[in-house]
SEKOLVEX-787580 format. One record per residue: residue in three letters; x, y negated, z negated of N, C-alpha, C, O in turn. Coordinates in nm, 2 decimals. Example, Ala and Ser with C-alpha at 12.3 -4.5 7.8 and 13.67 -1.06 7.14 Angstrom:
BEGIN
rest|n_c1|n_c2|n_c3|ca_c1|ca_c2|ca_c3|c_c1|c_c2|c_c3|o_c1|o_c2|o_c3
Ala|1.32|0.57|-0.78|1.23|0.45|-0.78|1.32|0.33|-0.78|1.42|0.33|-0.85
Ser|1.28|0.22|-0.71|1.37|0.11|-0.71|1.29|0.00|-0.79|1.34|-0.11|-0.80
This chain:
BEGIN
rest|n_c1|n_c2|n_c3|ca_c1|ca_c2|ca_c3|c_c1|c_c2|c_c3|o_c1|o_c2|o_c3
Unk|-6.13|0.53|-1.88|-5.97|0.57|-1.90|-5.90|0.71|-1.85|-5.78|0.73|-1.81
Unk|-6.00|0.79|-1.85|-5.95|0.92|-1.81|-5.89|0.88|-1.64|-5.78|0.92|-1.61
Unk|-5.95|0.82|-1.57|-5.92|0.79|-1.44|-5.79|0.70|-1.43|-5.72|0.72|-1.33
Unk|-5.76|0.59|-1.53|-5.64|0.52|-1.54|-5.55|0.60|-1.57|-5.44|0.58|-1.51
Unk|-5.55|0.72|-1.67|-5.46|0.83|-1.71|-5.40|0.89|-1.59|-5.28|0.88|-1.56
Unk|-5.50|0.96|-1.52|-5.47|1.03|-1.39|-5.41|0.95|-1.31|-5.32|1.01|-1.25
Unk|-5.41|0.83|-1.28|-5.36|0.76|-1.17|-5.24|0.72|-1.23|-5.14|0.72|-1.15
Unk|-5.21|0.68|-1.36|-5.08|0.68|-1.43|-4.98|0.80|-1.40|-4.86|0.79|-1.37
Unk|-5.05|0.90|-1.41|-4.96|1.01|-1.41|-4.92|1.05|-1.25|-4.81|1.08|-1.20
Unk|-5.02|1.03|-1.19|-4.99|1.04|-1.05|-4.87|0.97|-0.99|-4.78|1.03|-0.93
Unk|-4.88|0.80|-1.03|-4.79|0.72|-1.01|-4.62|0.78|-1.05|-4.52|0.77|-0.98
Unk|-4.65|0.83|-1.17|-4.50|0.87|-1.25|-4.45|0.98|-1.17|-4.33|0.97|-1.14
Unk|-4.52|1.07|-1.12|-4.48|1.18|-1.05|-4.44|1.16|-0.89|-4.37|1.25|-0.83
Unk|-4.48|1.06|-0.86|-4.44|1.02|-0.72|-4.32|0.96|-0.74|-4.22|0.99|-0.67
Unk|-4.31|0.86|-0.85|-4.19|0.79|-0.85|-4.07|0.90|-0.88|-3.97|0.89|-0.82
Unk|-4.10|0.99|-0.95|-4.00|1.10|-1.00|-3.93|1.21|-0.88|-3.82|1.26|-0.88
Unk|-4.04|1.21|-0.78|-4.03|1.29|-0.66|-3.95|1.20|-0.56|-3.86|1.25|-0.49
Unk|-3.98|1.08|-0.56|-3.89|1.01|-0.48|-3.75|0.96|-0.52|-3.67|0.92|-0.44
Unk|-3.74|0.96|-0.65|-3.62|0.94|-0.70|-3.52|1.08|-0.67|-3.40|1.07|-0.66
Unk|-3.59|1.18|-0.66|-3.51|1.32|-0.69|-3.47|1.36|-0.51|-3.38|1.43|-0.48
Unk|-3.55|1.30|-0.42|-3.54|1.32|-0.30|-3.42|1.18|-0.23|-3.35|1.20|-0.13
Unk|-3.42|1.08|-0.28|-3.32|1.00|-0.28|-3.19|1.05|-0.31|-3.10|1.05|-0.23
Unk|-3.18|1.11|-0.45|-3.05|1.15|-0.49|-2.99|1.27|-0.41|-2.87|1.29|-0.40
Unk|-3.08|1.35|-0.36|-3.02|1.47|-0.31|-2.98|1.41|-0.15|-2.88|1.46|-0.09
Unk|-3.04|1.33|-0.10|-3.03|1.25|0.04|-2.86|1.19|0.01|-2.77|1.23|0.09
Unk|-2.85|1.12|-0.09|-2.74|1.03|-0.15|-2.63|1.14|-0.13|-2.53|1.12|-0.06
Unk|-2.66|1.27|-0.22|-2.53|1.36|-0.26|-2.49|1.40|-0.14|-2.37|1.40|-0.12
Unk|-2.59|1.46|-0.03|-2.51|1.50|0.08|-2.47|1.41|0.20|-2.41|1.45|0.29
Unk|-2.51|1.31|0.18|-2.43|1.20|0.26|-2.31|1.14|0.23|-2.25|1.07|0.31
Unk|-2.26|1.18|0.10|-2.12|1.14|0.02|-2.04|1.24|0.11|-1.94|1.19|0.14
Unk|-2.05|1.33|0.14|-1.97|1.45|0.15|-1.96|1.47|0.32|-1.92|1.57|0.36
Unk|-2.00|1.36|0.40|-2.00|1.39|0.54|-1.83|1.37|0.57|-1.80|1.41|0.68
Unk|-1.73|1.31|0.50|-1.62|1.30|0.53|-1.56|1.44|0.54|-1.46|1.47|0.60
Unk|-1.62|1.52|0.48|-1.53|1.66|0.50|-1.58|1.75|0.58|-1.55|1.87|0.56
Unk|-1.65|1.71|0.69|-1.69|1.78|0.78|-1.69|1.72|0.94|-1.73|1.61|0.97
Unk|-1.65|1.80|1.01|-1.64|1.76|1.17|-1.70|1.85|1.26|-1.71|1.97|1.23
Unk|-1.73|1.81|1.36|-1.79|1.90|1.45|-1.69|1.90|1.61|-1.67|1.80|1.67
Unk|-1.65|2.02|1.65|-1.57|2.03|1.77|-1.65|2.10|1.87|-1.73|2.19|1.84
Unk|-1.65|2.07|1.99|-1.71|2.12|2.14|-1.66|2.22|2.18|-1.62|2.23|2.29
Unk|-1.64|2.33|2.09|-1.57|2.46|2.16|-1.62|2.55|2.06|-1.66|2.53|1.94
Unk|-1.63|2.67|2.12|-1.69|2.79|2.07|-1.60|2.84|1.92|-1.48|2.82|1.89
Unk|-1.68|2.90|1.86|-1.64|2.91|1.71|-1.49|3.01|1.71|-1.42|2.98|1.61
Unk|-1.45|3.10|1.80|-1.33|3.17|1.81|-1.23|3.09|1.82|-1.14|3.10|1.74
Unk|-1.24|3.01|1.93|-1.14|2.92|1.99|-1.10|2.82|1.86|-0.99|2.82|1.81
Unk|-1.20|2.75|1.80|-1.19|2.66|1.70|-1.11|2.72|1.58|-1.02|2.67|1.51
Unk|-1.16|2.85|1.57|-1.07|2.95|1.43|-0.93|2.94|1.48|-0.85|2.88|1.41
Unk|-0.90|3.00|1.58|-0.77|3.05|1.63|-0.69|2.92|1.65|-0.57|2.92|1.61
Unk|-0.74|2.79|1.70|-0.66|2.71|1.70|-0.61|2.62|1.56|-0.50|2.57|1.53
Unk|-0.73|2.63|1.48|-0.70|2.57|1.34|-0.58|2.66|1.27|-0.50|2.61|1.19
Unk|-0.57|2.80|1.32|-0.44|2.88|1.25|-0.35|2.82|1.33|-0.25|2.80|1.26
Unk|-0.33|2.79|1.45|-0.22|2.74|1.53|-0.18|2.61|1.45|-0.07|2.59|1.40
Unk|-0.29|2.54|1.45|-0.23|2.40|1.39|-0.18|2.41|1.24|-0.09|2.34|1.20
Unk|-0.24|2.49|1.16|-0.17|2.52|1.02|-0.02|2.55|1.06|0.06|2.47|1.04
Unk|0.00|2.65|1.09|0.15|2.73|1.11|0.22|2.58|1.19|0.30|2.52|1.12
Unk|0.20|2.54|1.30|0.26|2.43|1.35|0.31|2.32|1.24|0.43|2.28|1.23
Unk|0.20|2.28|1.15|0.24|2.16|1.06|0.29|2.23|0.94|0.27|2.17|0.83
Unk|0.35|2.37|0.93|0.40|2.42|0.80|0.34|2.43|0.69|0.39|2.42|0.58
Unk|0.22|2.46|0.70|0.12|2.53|0.58|0.15|2.64|0.56|0.20|2.70|0.65
Unk|0.13|2.70|0.44|0.13|2.82|0.42|0.00|2.92|0.40|-0.07|2.95|0.30
Unk|-0.01|2.97|0.53|-0.16|3.05|0.51|-0.16|3.16|0.40|-0.08|3.25|0.41
Unk|-0.25|3.16|0.30|-0.30|3.24|0.18|-0.39|3.34|0.25|-0.35|3.46|0.24
Unk|-0.50|3.32|0.30|-0.61|3.42|0.34|-0.67|3.36|0.47|-0.68|3.24|0.49
Unk|-0.70|3.45|0.56|-0.76|3.43|0.68|-0.89|3.55|0.69|-0.86|3.67|0.67
Unk|-1.00|3.50|0.71|-1.13|3.61|0.74|-1.20|3.55|0.83|-1.27|3.45|0.82
Unk|-1.18|3.63|0.97|-1.25|3.55|1.08|-1.39|3.58|1.08|-1.46|3.49|1.12
Unk|-1.43|3.69|1.03|-1.58|3.73|1.02|-1.67|3.61|0.93|-1.79|3.58|0.95
Unk|-1.60|3.56|0.85|-1.66|3.47|0.75|-1.64|3.33|0.78|-1.69|3.24|0.72
Unk|-1.54|3.31|0.89|-1.49|3.15|0.93|-1.42|3.11|0.84|-1.45|2.99|0.82
Unk|-1.32|3.17|0.74|-1.27|3.11|0.63|-1.11|3.13|0.66|-1.06|3.24|0.69
Unk|-1.05|3.02|0.64|-0.89|3.01|0.64|-0.86|2.96|0.50|-0.94|2.88|0.46
Unk|-0.75|3.00|0.41|-0.71|2.92|0.31|-0.58|2.89|0.31|-0.50|2.99|0.33
Unk|-0.52|2.77|0.30|-0.37|2.76|0.34|-0.35|2.66|0.20|-0.43|2.61|0.12
Unk|-0.19|2.65|0.19|-0.15|2.54|0.12|-0.04|2.49|0.15|0.04|2.54|0.22
Unk|-0.02|2.36|0.08|0.09|2.28|0.13|0.17|2.21|-0.01|0.10|2.15|-0.10
Unk|0.30|2.22|-0.01|0.37|2.15|-0.14|0.40|2.02|-0.07|0.46|2.02|0.04
Unk|0.37|1.89|-0.14|0.45|1.79|-0.11|0.51|1.74|-0.20|0.45|1.72|-0.30
Unk|0.64|1.71|-0.20|0.73|1.69|-0.29|0.73|1.52|-0.32|0.70|1.43|-0.24
Unk|0.76|1.50|-0.45|0.78|1.34|-0.48|0.92|1.31|-0.53|0.96|1.35|-0.64
Unk|0.98|1.25|-0.44|1.15|1.20|-0.50|1.17|1.08|-0.56|1.24|0.99|-0.52
Unk|1.10|1.07|-0.66|1.13|0.98|-0.74|1.26|1.00|-0.84|1.29|1.11|-0.89
Unk|1.33|0.89|-0.86|1.46|0.94|-0.95|1.43|0.95|-1.11|1.49|1.03|-1.18
Unk|1.34|0.87|-1.17|1.29|0.89|-1.33|1.16|0.92|-1.33|1.08|0.87|-1.40
Unk|1.14|1.03|-1.24|1.00|1.06|-1.27|0.98|1.24|-1.30|1.04|1.33|-1.25
Unk|0.89|1.24|-1.38|0.87|1.40|-1.41|0.77|1.47|-1.33|0.76|1.59|-1.34
Unk|0.70|1.40|-1.25|0.63|1.42|-1.12|0.70|1.48|-1.02|0.77|1.40|-0.96
Unk|0.71|1.63|-0.97|0.79|1.69|-0.90|0.72|1.70|-0.78|0.80|1.73|-0.69
Unk|0.60|1.68|-0.74|0.52|1.70|-0.63|0.36|1.75|-0.67|0.30|1.77|-0.78
Unk|0.32|1.75|-0.54|0.18|1.79|-0.55|0.14|1.91|-0.45|0.18|1.90|-0.33
Unk|0.07|2.03|-0.51|0.03|2.14|-0.43|-0.12|2.13|-0.40|-0.21|2.14|-0.48
Unk|-0.14|2.12|-0.27|-0.28|2.12|-0.21|-0.31|2.23|-0.15|-0.23|2.27|-0.06
Unk|-0.46|2.29|-0.18|-0.49|2.41|-0.12|-0.60|2.37|-0.03|-0.68|2.29|-0.07
Unk|-0.60|2.42|0.11|-0.70|2.36|0.17|-0.80|2.50|0.21|-0.75|2.61|0.26
Unk|-0.94|2.48|0.19|-1.04|2.61|0.23|-1.09|2.53|0.36|-1.13|2.42|0.36
Unk|-1.07|2.62|0.48|-1.15|2.58|0.59|-1.24|2.67|0.63|-1.22|2.79|0.66
Unk|-1.38|2.61|0.62|-1.49|2.70|0.67|-1.55|2.66|0.79|-1.62|2.56|0.80
Unk|-1.53|2.76|0.92|-1.58|2.72|1.04|-1.68|2.79|1.07|-1.68|2.91|1.04
Unk|-1.79|2.72|1.12|-1.93|2.77|1.15|-1.98|2.72|1.30|-1.98|2.61|1.34
Unk|-2.05|2.85|1.37|-2.09|2.79|1.48|-2.23|2.70|1.47|-2.33|2.73|1.41
Unk|-2.22|2.60|1.54|-2.35|2.53|1.54|-2.43|2.55|1.69|-2.55|2.53|1.71
Unk|-2.36|2.58|1.77|-2.43|2.65|1.91|-2.32|2.73|1.96|-2.22|2.74|1.89
Unk|-2.33|2.78|2.07|-2.26|2.84|2.14|-2.14|2.76|2.18|-2.04|2.82|2.19
Unk|-2.14|2.64|2.21|-2.01|2.55|2.27|-1.97|2.47|2.17|-1.88|2.39|2.19
Unk|-2.05|2.46|2.02|-2.00|2.38|1.92|-1.98|2.44|1.80|-2.05|2.52|1.74
Unk|-1.86|2.39|1.75|-1.87|2.45|1.60|-1.81|2.34|1.51|-1.73|2.25|1.54
Unk|-1.86|2.36|1.38|-1.86|2.28|1.26|-1.74|2.35|1.16|-1.74|2.47|1.12
Unk|-1.63|2.23|1.12|-1.55|2.26|1.04|-1.58|2.18|0.90|-1.59|2.06|0.89
Unk|-1.57|2.29|0.79|-1.59|2.19|0.65|-1.46|2.24|0.58|-1.41|2.35|0.57
Unk|-1.42|2.10|0.52|-1.28|2.14|0.45|-1.30|2.11|0.30|-1.35|2.00|0.26
Unk|-1.24|2.19|0.21|-1.25|2.16|0.06|-1.08|2.15|0.04|-1.01|2.20|0.13
Unk|-1.03|2.07|-0.05|-0.90|2.07|-0.12|-0.90|2.05|-0.22|-0.97|1.97|-0.27
Unk|-0.81|2.17|-0.28|-0.80|2.19|-0.45|-0.66|2.10|-0.46|-0.58|2.11|-0.37
Unk|-0.65|2.03|-0.57|-0.51|1.96|-0.59|-0.46|2.01|-0.74|-0.54|2.01|-0.84
Unk|-0.32|2.05|-0.74|-0.26|2.04|-0.86|-0.13|1.97|-0.86|-0.07|1.97|-0.75
Unk|-0.08|1.89|-0.97|0.03|1.84|-0.95|0.13|1.92|-1.05|0.11|1.98|-1.15
Unk|0.25|1.91|-0.99|0.36|1.99|-1.06|0.47|1.88|-1.12|0.52|1.79|-1.06
Unk|0.49|1.91|-1.25|0.58|1.82|-1.33|0.69|1.93|-1.39|0.68|2.05|-1.39
Unk|0.79|1.83|-1.43|0.92|1.90|-1.45|0.93|1.87|-1.61|0.91|1.76|-1.66
Unk|0.96|2.00|-1.69|0.93|1.95|-1.83|1.01|1.88|-1.90|0.99|1.86|-2.02
Unk|1.12|1.84|-1.85|1.25|1.76|-1.89|1.37|1.84|-1.95|1.48|1.79|-1.97
Unk|1.34|1.95|-1.98|1.40|2.01|-2.08|1.54|2.07|-1.97|1.53|2.05|-1.85
Unk|1.65|2.12|-2.03|1.78|2.17|-1.95|1.75|2.29|-1.89|1.82|2.33|-1.80
Unk|1.63|2.36|-1.93|1.57|2.51|-1.84|1.51|2.48|-1.72|1.47|2.58|-1.67
Unk|1.48|2.35|-1.65|1.41|2.32|-1.56|1.29|2.41|-1.54|1.28|2.48|-1.44
Unk|1.19|2.40|-1.62|1.07|2.46|-1.64|0.97|2.38|-1.59|0.95|2.27|-1.65
Unk|0.90|2.42|-1.49|0.80|2.33|-1.42|0.65|2.40|-1.47|0.62|2.52|-1.50
Unk|0.56|2.29|-1.47|0.43|2.32|-1.51|0.33|2.25|-1.41|0.38|2.16|-1.34
Unk|0.21|2.29|-1.40|0.09|2.26|-1.29|0.01|2.18|-1.38|0.00|2.23|-1.49
Unk|-0.05|2.07|-1.34|-0.17|2.01|-1.40|-0.29|2.02|-1.28|-0.28|2.00|-1.16
Unk|-0.37|2.06|-1.35|-0.50|2.12|-1.25|-0.57|1.98|-1.23|-0.62|1.92|-1.32
Unk|-0.58|1.92|-1.09|-0.65|1.81|-1.07|-0.80|1.84|-1.01|-0.89|1.76|-1.00
Unk|-0.82|1.97|-0.97|-0.98|2.01|-0.94|-0.97|1.97|-0.78|-0.87|1.95|-0.71
Unk|-1.12|1.98|-0.74|-1.14|1.94|-0.60|-1.14|1.79|-0.57|-1.22|1.71|-0.62
Unk|-1.06|1.77|-0.49|-1.01|1.61|-0.45|-1.13|1.54|-0.39|-1.19|1.59|-0.29
Unk|-1.15|1.44|-0.45|-1.24|1.33|-0.39|-1.20|1.22|-0.30|-1.28|1.13|-0.27
Unk|-1.07|1.23|-0.26|-1.00|1.16|-0.17|-1.04|1.13|-0.04|-0.98|1.20|0.04
Unk|-1.13|1.05|0.02|-1.20|1.05|0.13|-1.06|1.03|0.25|-1.06|1.10|0.35
Unk|-0.97|0.96|0.22|-0.87|0.94|0.29|-0.76|1.07|0.33|-0.72|1.08|0.45
Unk|-0.74|1.14|0.24|-0.71|1.26|0.26|-0.77|1.39|0.34|-0.70|1.47|0.41
Unk|-0.89|1.40|0.32|-0.99|1.46|0.39|-0.98|1.41|0.54|-0.97|1.49|0.64
Unk|-1.00|1.26|0.56|-1.01|1.22|0.69|-0.87|1.25|0.78|-0.86|1.29|0.90
Unk|-0.78|1.24|0.71|-0.63|1.24|0.79|-0.62|1.38|0.83|-0.58|1.39|0.94
Unk|-0.65|1.52|0.74|-0.64|1.64|0.77|-0.74|1.66|0.89|-0.70|1.70|1.00
Unk|-0.85|1.63|0.87|-0.94|1.68|1.01|-0.93|1.59|1.11|-0.96|1.64|1.21
Unk|-0.89|1.46|1.11|-0.87|1.40|1.23|-0.74|1.44|1.29|-0.75|1.43|1.41
Unk|-0.62|1.48|1.24|-0.50|1.55|1.29|-0.56|1.69|1.36|-0.53|1.72|1.47
Unk|-0.63|1.76|1.27|-0.68|1.89|1.35|-0.80|1.87|1.45|-0.84|1.96|1.53
Unk|-0.84|1.76|1.45|-0.95|1.73|1.56|-0.86|1.71|1.69|-0.88|1.76|1.80
Unk|-0.75|1.62|1.66|-0.67|1.58|1.77|-0.59|1.68|1.84|-0.56|1.68|1.96
Unk|-0.55|1.78|1.74|-0.46|1.91|1.79|-0.57|1.98|1.88|-0.54|2.00|2.00
Unk|-0.69|2.02|1.84|-0.79|2.09|1.93|-0.80|2.01|2.04|-0.76|2.08|2.14
Unk|-0.84|1.89|2.07|-0.88|1.85|2.15|-0.75|1.84|2.26|-0.77|1.88|2.37
Unk|-0.65|1.80|2.23|-0.52|1.85|2.29|-0.53|1.96|2.38|-0.53|1.96|2.50
Unk|-0.52|2.07|2.30|-0.51|2.20|2.36|-0.62|2.22|2.43|-0.60|2.32|2.51
Unk|-0.75|2.16|2.44|-0.86|2.16|2.52|-0.81|2.13|2.65|-0.81|2.21|2.75
Unk|-0.75|2.00|2.66|-0.73|1.92|2.77|-0.60|1.99|2.86|-0.58|1.95|2.98
Unk|-0.53|2.09|2.81|-0.43|2.15|2.88|-0.49|2.28|2.93|-0.42|2.36|3.00
């Protein structure tokens, strides 16, 4: 009886451990669309990321080269005639880290807020907090454009 109970306990522990490991792997794999690697040194990637953001009309909020951090924002207006939704404010956080002497990793996080018109004559606007974006297409588009910009600079 005691051996059966110990064996059952061992099976339960192994199942829980396997499930936890699988959940951890699944969580880390789900966010791969937020990261790219570039075959350039960290300083070049950092500077070219800033150049890209300026060229694409992002507003730079913060730069910390020692930390490899760049924060920028962009407002995308929505021009619909009968809509109280005025547009989306997107805040982009880039974290640039060296992988090796000639390879850098760029990780992106995008924070979303939607601007609404209150509808009164005073033209009051307010923001609805949408939080961190889970839109894979937004991340993919932004990182692909940044990657293409860096590669074009590399070939010149």
